[in-house]
N, C-alpha and C positions, 0 to 999 in steps of 0.2 A: 225897400221894394216889398210889394205884396207878395211876391213868390216865396220869400223867406218865412213870412207868416203862415202861408199855406204849408210850407214844409214842416214847420213846427207842429202844426195840428196833425199832419200826416204821420209824423214821427211819434206823436203820443198814441195815435190809432194803431200804428205798427207795433209799439211796445206792448199795448194792451192785447193785441192779437198774437204776440210773441212772433211776429214776422220779421225776424232779425235780418233776412236778406233785403227786404224792402227798406228797413231802417238804414242799412249800409248804403243803399243807393241814395237815399235822402241825405245822409251825411256827405257823400261825395258830391252830390249836386250842390249842397250848401257850400262846400269848400270852393267849387267852381264859381259860384256866384260871388263869393267873398273875394276871390282872385280877380275875376273878370269884370263884374258890375261895380264892385266897391273899391277894387284895386288896393286891398289892405294886406294881401299876403306878400310873402318874399320867396325868392327861388328856393331857399333851404326848406321851407315848409312845404312848398309845392313838391320838392323831391321826396320829402318823407311820406306825403300822402300817396304819391306815385308808387313808392316802395311798398306801402300797405296794400294798394290795389293789386300788387302781384302775389300777395299772401293768400293761400287757399283757406286758411283758418281765420282770416279777417273779413269782416263784412263791409267795413268802410271807415272813413276818417275824415276830419276836417280840422281847420285851425281853430283855436279857442282863445279867448282873451281879447285884448284890444286890437289885435292885428299888428302889422308892421314888425313881425318877429314874434318870438314866444313859443307856443306849444301847439300840439295837435292832440286830439282825443281819438282813440281807436276803439272800435267795437270788434270783438273777437268772439269766437266760440267759447263756451265755458271751458275753462282750464288751460286755454291756449295763450293767454295774455302775455306771460313771461317769454314764451318761446317766439311768439310773433315779434314782441318788442326787441328781443335779442337779435333776431335776423334783420329787422328793419334798421336797428342801430348799426349792425355790422355792414349793411349795404350803404348806409349813410357814411360811414367812416371810409369805406373803399372809394366812394365817389367824391368825397370832399376833403378827406384827411382829418376831419373834425369828429369829436366824440359827442354823441347825443346823451343827455341826461334823461334816464328813463324812470318813471314812477309807475309802479303797478299796484293798484289797490288790493287789499286782501279780500278774498271771496267771503260772502256772508252766508 
C-alpha cells in the first residue's frame, strides 16, 4: 500500500528533525496497517505493541521481520530501553504465561 511508503518517508523526516513523538506515532500506525491491512501480525505481537503503548518512556513500536510471528521493534527515550523492555516483558508474561526474549542494543 502507498500509505506505508508515505510513513517511511515521514519517519525519515521525523528522525532528521529529532521528532521522536511523531516517529512513535508512525511506528504504531505501521503496526496497525500490518495487522489490519496486510493481516500479518499475530495476537502475541499485538499484545506486545499494546503494552508498549502504555509505557510513558516509549514512543511506539511495530512488528518487524516477515510477519506471522517474530519480533517487535520499540522506540524509547534515551537510556530507557532496558527498563521499558523489562516492563513490557513482565506484562507479557503476566498476560500470557510466556517469556519474551528481549534484545536491547548498546548505546553508541
